[in-house]
A tleap script that builds the chain and sets N, CA, C and O, in Angstrom:
source leaprc.protein.ff14SB
mol = sequence {
  NMET ASN SER LEU THR SER ARG GLU ARG GLU
  VAL VAL LEU ALA LEU ALA GLU GLY LEU SER
  ASN LYS ASP VAL GLY ARG ARG LEU ASN ILE
  SER GLU GLY THR VAL LYS VAL HIE LEU HIE
  ASN ILE TYR SER LYS LEU ALA VAL LYS ASN
  ARG THR ALA LEU VAL VAL ARG ALA PHE ALA
  GLU LEU ALA SER VAL ARG SER ARG LEU HIE
  ALA ALA ASN SER ASP PHE GLU ARG ALA GLU
  LEU VAL CALA
}
set mol.1.N position { 6.153 4.373 -1.963 }
set mol.1.CA position { 4.921 4.379 -1.413 }
set mol.1.C position { 4.811 5.272 0.119 }
set mol.1.O position { 3.717 5.571 0.598 }
set mol.2.N position { 5.992 5.591 0.709 }
set mol.2.CA position { 6.792 6.501 1.548 }
set mol.2.C position { 6.259 8.240 1.341 }
set mol.2.O position { 6.081 8.992 2.299 }
set mol.3.N position { 6.132 8.501 0.387 }
set mol.3.CA position { 4.967 9.740 -0.033 }
set mol.3.C position { 3.695 9.717 0.493 }
set mol.3.O position { 3.084 10.607 1.085 }
set mol.4.N position { 3.330 8.461 0.175 }
set mol.4.CA position { 1.969 8.805 0.518 }
set mol.4.C position { 1.634 9.492 2.221 }
set mol.4.O position { 2.368 9.601 3.203 }
set mol.5.N position { 0.184 9.860 1.983 }
set mol.5.CA position { -0.139 10.203 3.688 }
set mol.5.C position { -0.944 8.953 3.925 }
set mol.5.O position { -1.374 8.166 3.082 }
set mol.6.N position { -1.087 8.919 5.485 }
set mol.6.CA position { -1.490 7.584 5.925 }
set mol.6.C position { -2.750 7.532 5.367 }
set mol.6.O position { -3.163 6.391 5.159 }
set mol.7.N position { -3.666 8.680 4.989 }
set mol.7.CA position { -5.309 8.412 4.299 }
set mol.7.C position { -5.068 7.805 3.275 }
set mol.7.O position { -5.787 6.806 3.256 }
set mol.8.N position { -4.278 7.874 2.172 }
set mol.8.CA position { -4.036 7.851 1.257 }
set mol.8.C position { -3.313 6.273 1.123 }
set mol.8.O position { -3.672 5.537 0.204 }
set mol.9.N position { -2.317 5.847 2.073 }
set mol.9.CA position { -1.997 4.343 2.364 }
set mol.9.C position { -3.323 3.210 2.266 }
set mol.9.O position { -3.497 2.187 1.604 }
set mol.10.N position { -4.264 4.058 3.423 }
set mol.10.CA position { -5.965 3.403 3.742 }
set mol.10.C position { -6.353 3.531 2.331 }
set mol.10.O position { -6.869 2.432 2.129 }
set mol.11.N position { -6.430 4.207 1.192 }
set mol.11.CA position { -7.020 4.298 0.254 }
set mol.11.C position { -6.572 2.725 -0.918 }
set mol.11.O position { -7.164 1.974 -1.692 }
set mol.12.N position { -5.398 2.896 -0.467 }
set mol.12.CA position { -4.404 2.207 -1.659 }
set mol.12.C position { -4.935 0.436 -1.163 }
set mol.12.O position { -5.169 -0.465 -1.968 }
set mol.13.N position { -5.041 0.298 0.774 }
set mol.13.CA position { -5.153 -0.539 0.857 }
set mol.13.C position { -6.480 -1.205 0.467 }
set mol.13.O position { -6.466 -2.356 0.032 }
set mol.14.N position { -7.479 -0.611 0.588 }
set mol.14.CA position { -8.834 -1.195 0.126 }
set mol.14.C position { -8.893 -1.031 -1.424 }
set mol.14.O position { -9.793 -1.681 -1.956 }
set mol.15.N position { -8.125 -0.304 -2.229 }
set mol.15.CA position { -8.181 -0.886 -3.286 }
set mol.15.C position { -7.542 -2.126 -3.411 }
set mol.15.O position { -8.037 -2.991 -4.133 }
set mol.16.N position { -6.345 -2.344 -2.703 }
set mol.16.CA position { -5.863 -3.476 -3.016 }
set mol.16.C position { -6.509 -4.606 -2.554 }
set mol.16.O position { -5.955 -5.690 -2.739 }
set mol.17.N position { -7.885 -4.547 -1.824 }
set mol.17.CA position { -8.962 -5.597 -1.243 }
set mol.17.C position { -9.932 -5.791 -2.621 }
set mol.17.O position { -10.709 -6.743 -2.697 }
set mol.18.N position { -9.827 -4.990 -3.481 }
set mol.18.CA position { -10.846 -5.225 -4.686 }
set mol.18.C position { -12.124 -3.997 -4.386 }
set mol.18.O position { -12.774 -3.590 -5.350 }
set mol.19.N position { -12.337 -3.595 -3.317 }
set mol.19.CA position { -13.323 -2.326 -3.406 }
set mol.19.C position { -13.452 -1.277 -4.432 }
set mol.19.O position { -12.489 -0.673 -4.905 }
set mol.20.N position { -14.557 -1.108 -4.720 }
set mol.20.CA position { -14.638 -0.180 -5.427 }
set mol.20.C position { -14.853 1.305 -4.749 }
set mol.20.O position { -15.100 1.545 -3.567 }
set mol.21.N position { -14.641 2.502 -6.150 }
set mol.21.CA position { -14.653 3.737 -5.177 }
set mol.21.C position { -15.475 3.772 -4.178 }
set mol.21.O position { -15.117 4.095 -3.045 }
set mol.22.N position { -16.694 3.437 -4.499 }
set mol.22.CA position { -17.900 3.816 -3.659 }
set mol.22.C position { -17.872 3.276 -2.073 }
set mol.22.O position { -18.220 3.831 -1.031 }
set mol.23.N position { -17.197 1.696 -2.396 }
set mol.23.CA position { -17.262 0.804 -1.363 }
set mol.23.C position { -15.903 1.429 -0.210 }
set mol.23.O position { -15.877 1.258 1.009 }
set mol.24.N position { -15.007 2.071 -0.944 }
set mol.24.CA position { -13.804 2.413 -0.102 }
set mol.24.C position { -14.226 3.904 0.434 }
set mol.24.O position { -13.739 4.023 1.558 }
set mol.25.N position { -14.814 4.870 0.129 }
set mol.25.CA position { -15.346 5.440 0.961 }
set mol.25.C position { -16.431 5.322 1.540 }
set mol.25.O position { -16.476 6.280 2.312 }
set mol.26.N position { -17.318 4.747 1.641 }
set mol.26.CA position { -18.311 3.636 2.722 }
set mol.26.C position { -17.064 3.226 4.058 }
set mol.26.O position { -17.127 3.526 5.251 }
set mol.27.N position { -15.820 2.334 3.212 }
set mol.27.CA position { -15.205 1.885 4.782 }
set mol.27.C position { -14.622 3.321 5.581 }
set mol.27.O position { -14.682 3.259 6.809 }
set mol.28.N position { -14.136 4.442 5.065 }
set mol.28.CA position { -13.031 5.192 4.721 }
set mol.28.C position { -14.076 6.409 5.084 }
set mol.28.O position { -13.486 7.488 5.031 }
set mol.29.N position { -15.231 6.516 5.378 }
set mol.29.CA position { -16.399 7.353 5.971 }
set mol.29.C position { -16.225 8.723 5.123 }
set mol.29.O position { -16.846 9.710 5.518 }
set mol.30.N position { -15.303 8.834 3.831 }
set mol.30.CA position { -15.261 10.086 3.415 }
set mol.30.C position { -16.211 9.436 2.033 }
set mol.30.O position { -16.544 8.251 2.012 }
set mol.31.N position { -16.664 10.668 0.625 }
set mol.31.CA position { -17.205 10.490 -0.010 }
set mol.31.C position { -16.807 9.994 -1.200 }
set mol.31.O position { -15.607 9.724 -1.236 }
set mol.32.N position { -17.424 9.785 -2.190 }
set mol.32.CA position { -16.831 8.871 -3.596 }
set mol.32.C position { -15.720 9.810 -4.462 }
set mol.32.O position { -14.883 9.503 -5.311 }
set mol.33.N position { -16.161 11.291 -3.756 }
set mol.33.CA position { -15.511 12.210 -4.610 }
set mol.33.C position { -14.255 12.617 -4.167 }
set mol.33.O position { -13.435 13.147 -4.917 }
set mol.34.N position { -14.002 12.324 -2.606 }
set mol.34.CA position { -12.646 12.689 -2.025 }
set mol.34.C position { -12.127 11.359 -2.314 }
set mol.34.O position { -10.913 11.386 -2.517 }
set mol.35.N position { -12.721 10.063 -2.408 }
set mol.35.CA position { -11.692 9.012 -2.760 }
set mol.35.C position { -10.761 9.272 -4.016 }
set mol.35.O position { -9.547 9.094 -4.116 }
set mol.36.N position { -11.652 9.732 -4.927 }
set mol.36.CA position { -10.925 9.834 -6.226 }
set mol.36.C position { -10.058 11.430 -6.536 }
set mol.36.O position { -9.472 11.755 -7.570 }
set mol.37.N position { -10.208 12.144 -5.398 }
set mol.37.CA position { -9.339 12.621 -5.215 }
set mol.37.C position { -7.858 12.052 -4.967 }
set mol.37.O position { -6.864 11.904 -5.678 }
set mol.38.N position { -8.222 11.766 -3.439 }
set mol.38.CA position { -7.180 10.879 -2.950 }
set mol.38.C position { -6.296 10.047 -4.150 }
set mol.38.O position { -5.068 10.084 -4.224 }
set mol.39.N position { -7.237 9.249 -5.123 }
set mol.39.CA position { -6.528 8.539 -6.171 }
set mol.39.C position { -5.794 9.296 -7.031 }
set mol.39.O position { -4.657 8.834 -7.126 }
set mol.40.N position { -5.979 10.315 -7.732 }
set mol.40.CA position { -5.171 11.068 -8.513 }
set mol.40.C position { -4.364 12.061 -7.807 }
set mol.40.O position { -4.164 13.046 -8.517 }
set mol.41.N position { -3.800 12.135 -6.571 }
set mol.41.CA position { -3.132 12.475 -5.945 }
set mol.41.C position { -1.997 11.149 -5.745 }
set mol.41.O position { -0.785 11.295 -5.901 }
set mol.42.N position { -2.650 9.856 -5.375 }
set mol.42.CA position { -1.818 8.894 -5.250 }
set mol.42.C position { -0.833 8.501 -6.719 }
set mol.42.O position { 0.353 8.174 -6.764 }
set mol.43.N position { -1.615 8.640 -7.604 }
set mol.43.CA position { -1.643 8.214 -9.240 }
set mol.43.C position { 0.032 9.194 -9.420 }
set mol.43.O position { 1.083 8.828 -9.947 }
set mol.44.N position { -0.327 10.521 -8.732 }
set mol.44.CA position { 0.419 11.513 -9.329 }
set mol.44.C position { 1.816 11.180 -8.516 }
set mol.44.O position { 2.807 11.146 -9.245 }
set mol.45.N position { 2.012 10.964 -7.305 }
set mol.45.CA position { 3.122 10.723 -6.886 }
set mol.45.C position { 3.822 9.630 -6.586 }
set mol.45.O position { 4.864 9.519 -5.940 }
set mol.46.N position { 2.834 8.448 -7.368 }
set mol.46.CA position { 3.543 7.193 -7.183 }
set mol.46.C position { 3.822 7.046 -9.173 }
set mol.46.O position { 4.237 5.938 -9.514 }
set mol.47.N position { 3.642 7.902 -10.129 }
set mol.47.CA position { 3.816 7.678 -11.276 }
set mol.47.C position { 2.860 6.701 -11.721 }
set mol.47.O position { 3.204 6.240 -12.809 }
set mol.48.N position { 2.022 6.320 -11.380 }
set mol.48.CA position { 1.133 5.038 -12.152 }
set mol.48.C position { -0.193 5.598 -12.725 }
set mol.48.O position { -0.869 6.570 -12.391 }
set mol.49.N position { -0.347 4.643 -13.725 }
set mol.49.CA position { -1.447 5.618 -14.238 }
set mol.49.C position { -2.635 4.957 -14.319 }
set mol.49.O position { -3.406 5.576 -15.052 }
set mol.50.N position { -3.244 3.666 -13.740 }
set mol.50.CA position { -4.479 3.785 -13.114 }
set mol.50.C position { -4.093 2.122 -11.908 }
set mol.50.O position { -3.122 1.430 -11.603 }
set mol.51.N position { -5.598 2.198 -11.604 }
set mol.51.CA position { -5.583 1.523 -9.839 }
set mol.51.C position { -4.896 0.286 -10.448 }
set mol.51.O position { -3.950 0.061 -9.693 }
set mol.52.N position { -4.899 -0.682 -11.494 }
set mol.52.CA position { -4.291 -1.800 -11.826 }
set mol.52.C position { -2.642 -1.734 -11.745 }
set mol.52.O position { -1.963 -2.757 -11.656 }
set mol.53.N position { -2.183 -0.642 -11.780 }
set mol.53.CA position { -0.791 -0.302 -12.004 }
set mol.53.C position { -0.116 0.008 -10.230 }
set mol.53.O position { 0.905 -0.179 -9.568 }
set mol.54.N position { -1.487 0.587 -10.106 }
set mol.54.CA position { -1.206 0.990 -8.128 }
set mol.54.C position { -1.336 -0.075 -7.054 }
set mol.54.O position { -1.159 -0.046 -5.836 }
set mol.55.N position { -1.637 -0.850 -7.749 }
set mol.55.CA position { -2.237 -2.237 -6.686 }
set mol.55.C position { -1.097 -3.023 -7.081 }
set mol.55.O position { -0.647 -3.701 -6.156 }
set mol.56.N position { -0.365 -3.158 -8.422 }
set mol.56.CA position { 0.891 -4.078 -8.578 }
set mol.56.C position { 1.628 -3.689 -8.112 }
set mol.56.O position { 2.491 -4.512 -7.806 }
set mol.57.N position { 1.922 -2.116 -7.659 }
set mol.57.CA position { 3.106 -1.587 -7.247 }
set mol.57.C position { 2.830 -1.665 -5.685 }
set mol.57.O position { 3.686 -1.137 -4.975 }
set mol.58.N position { 1.896 -2.175 -5.152 }
set mol.58.CA position { 1.797 -1.940 -3.459 }
set mol.58.C position { 1.914 -3.451 -3.167 }
set mol.58.O position { 2.432 -3.720 -2.084 }
set mol.59.N position { 1.406 -4.794 -4.176 }
set mol.59.CA position { 2.215 -5.755 -3.863 }
set mol.59.C position { 3.251 -6.230 -3.979 }
set mol.59.O position { 3.623 -7.199 -3.316 }
set mol.60.N position { 4.209 -5.413 -5.195 }
set mol.60.CA position { 5.753 -5.484 -5.232 }
set mol.60.C position { 5.917 -5.427 -3.897 }
set mol.60.O position { 6.089 -6.388 -3.147 }
set mol.61.N position { 5.836 -3.785 -3.487 }
set mol.61.CA position { 6.538 -3.079 -2.505 }
set mol.61.C position { 6.425 -4.209 -1.098 }
set mol.61.O position { 7.350 -4.636 -0.407 }
set mol.62.N position { 5.200 -4.440 -1.006 }
set mol.62.CA position { 4.814 -5.642 0.416 }
set mol.62.C position { 5.531 -6.536 0.481 }
set mol.62.O position { 6.032 -6.874 1.553 }
set mol.63.N position { 5.801 -7.242 -0.820 }
set mol.63.CA position { 6.416 -8.504 -0.769 }
set mol.63.C position { 7.790 -7.876 -0.818 }
set mol.63.O position { 8.536 -8.803 -1.132 }
set mol.64.N position { 8.160 -7.305 -0.740 }
set mol.64.CA position { 9.534 -6.656 -0.568 }
set mol.64.C position { 10.087 -6.433 0.477 }
set mol.64.O position { 11.236 -6.831 0.671 }
set mol.65.N position { 9.310 -5.661 1.504 }
set mol.65.CA position { 9.278 -5.280 2.985 }
set mol.65.C position { 9.275 -6.913 3.901 }
set mol.65.O position { 9.920 -7.380 4.840 }
set mol.66.N position { 8.192 -7.380 3.026 }
set mol.66.CA position { 8.040 -8.852 3.843 }
set mol.66.C position { 9.437 -9.668 3.557 }
set mol.66.O position { 9.864 -10.241 4.559 }
set mol.67.N position { 10.030 -9.783 2.657 }
set mol.67.CA position { 11.481 -10.271 2.220 }
set mol.67.C position { 12.343 -9.935 2.998 }
set mol.67.O position { 12.941 -10.732 3.721 }
set mol.68.N position { 12.574 -8.478 2.967 }
set mol.68.CA position { 13.686 -8.090 3.984 }
set mol.68.C position { 13.602 -8.471 5.440 }
set mol.68.O position { 14.567 -8.915 6.062 }
set mol.69.N position { 12.138 -8.236 6.069 }
set mol.69.CA position { 11.954 -8.473 7.319 }
set mol.69.C position { 12.301 -10.255 7.460 }
set mol.69.O position { 12.745 -10.653 8.537 }
set mol.70.N position { 12.092 -11.148 6.439 }
set mol.70.CA position { 12.421 -12.201 6.319 }
set mol.70.C position { 13.854 -12.653 6.877 }
set mol.70.O position { 14.073 -13.292 7.906 }
set mol.71.N position { 14.938 -12.074 5.777 }
set mol.71.CA position { 16.262 -11.670 5.925 }
set mol.71.C position { 16.577 -11.876 7.384 }
set mol.71.O position { 16.954 -12.786 8.122 }
set mol.72.N position { 16.136 -10.174 7.475 }
set mol.72.CA position { 16.923 -9.497 9.229 }
set mol.72.C position { 16.055 -10.755 9.916 }
set mol.72.O position { 16.949 -11.548 10.212 }
set mol.73.N position { 14.674 -11.409 10.360 }
set mol.73.CA position { 14.975 -12.556 11.170 }
set mol.73.C position { 15.589 -14.049 11.440 }
set mol.73.O position { 15.693 -14.835 12.382 }
set mol.74.N position { 16.031 -13.948 9.661 }
set mol.74.CA position { 16.815 -15.104 9.698 }
set mol.74.C position { 18.277 -14.923 10.529 }
set mol.74.O position { 18.663 -15.620 11.467 }
set mol.75.N position { 19.055 -13.646 9.830 }
set mol.75.CA position { 20.263 -12.828 10.546 }
set mol.75.C position { 19.882 -13.074 11.933 }
set mol.75.O position { 20.791 -13.612 12.565 }
set mol.76.N position { 19.079 -12.903 12.440 }
set mol.76.CA position { 19.007 -12.469 14.308 }
set mol.76.C position { 18.892 -14.078 14.772 }
set mol.76.O position { 19.094 -14.250 15.974 }
set mol.77.N position { 18.700 -14.856 14.263 }
set mol.77.CA position { 18.461 -16.436 14.098 }
set mol.77.C position { 19.787 -17.081 14.278 }
set mol.77.O position { 20.149 -17.771 15.230 }
set mol.78.N position { 20.470 -16.741 13.193 }
set mol.78.CA position { 21.778 -17.334 13.281 }
set mol.78.C position { 23.011 -17.087 14.097 }
set mol.78.O position { 23.947 -17.785 14.487 }
set mol.79.N position { 22.465 -15.145 14.268 }
set mol.79.CA position { 23.378 -14.283 15.270 }
set mol.79.C position { 22.938 -15.052 16.848 }
set mol.79.O position { 23.658 -14.792 17.812 }
set mol.80.N position { 21.960 -15.817 17.000 }
set mol.80.CA position { 21.542 -16.129 18.302 }
set mol.80.C position { 21.540 -17.715 18.826 }
set mol.80.O position { 21.293 -18.210 19.926 }
set mol.81.N position { 21.965 -18.344 17.419 }
set mol.81.CA position { 22.667 -19.424 17.623 }
set mol.81.C position { 24.451 -19.384 17.908 }
set mol.81.O position { 24.901 -20.245 18.664 }
set mol.82.N position { 25.263 -18.529 17.380 }
set mol.82.CA position { 26.210 -18.218 17.482 }
set mol.82.C position { 26.902 -17.395 18.820 }
set mol.82.O position { 28.058 -17.171 19.177 }
set mol.83.N position { 25.655 -17.098 19.313 }
set mol.83.CA position { 26.101 -16.338 20.695 }
set mol.83.C position { 25.704 -17.285 21.937 }
set mol.83.O position { 25.943 -16.924 23.090 }
savepdb mol mol.pdb
quit
């Protein structure tokens, strides 16, 4: 997901909410055609074939980030207890 532009990330987040291309466009104030162009670029960059695979990957990466943050916080809390 790091290879995506900030706008492409916004599109992914909107898709993860279950929005249609039309609704993504409305939310981001872009045309439905522009949403489709962004999706094409996202699919290419992430090597996914459809929006379902894209959203699954987005949720998997989010879970991974949360897990790493939780582990880092636990390490920090343990370090504070020892200090």
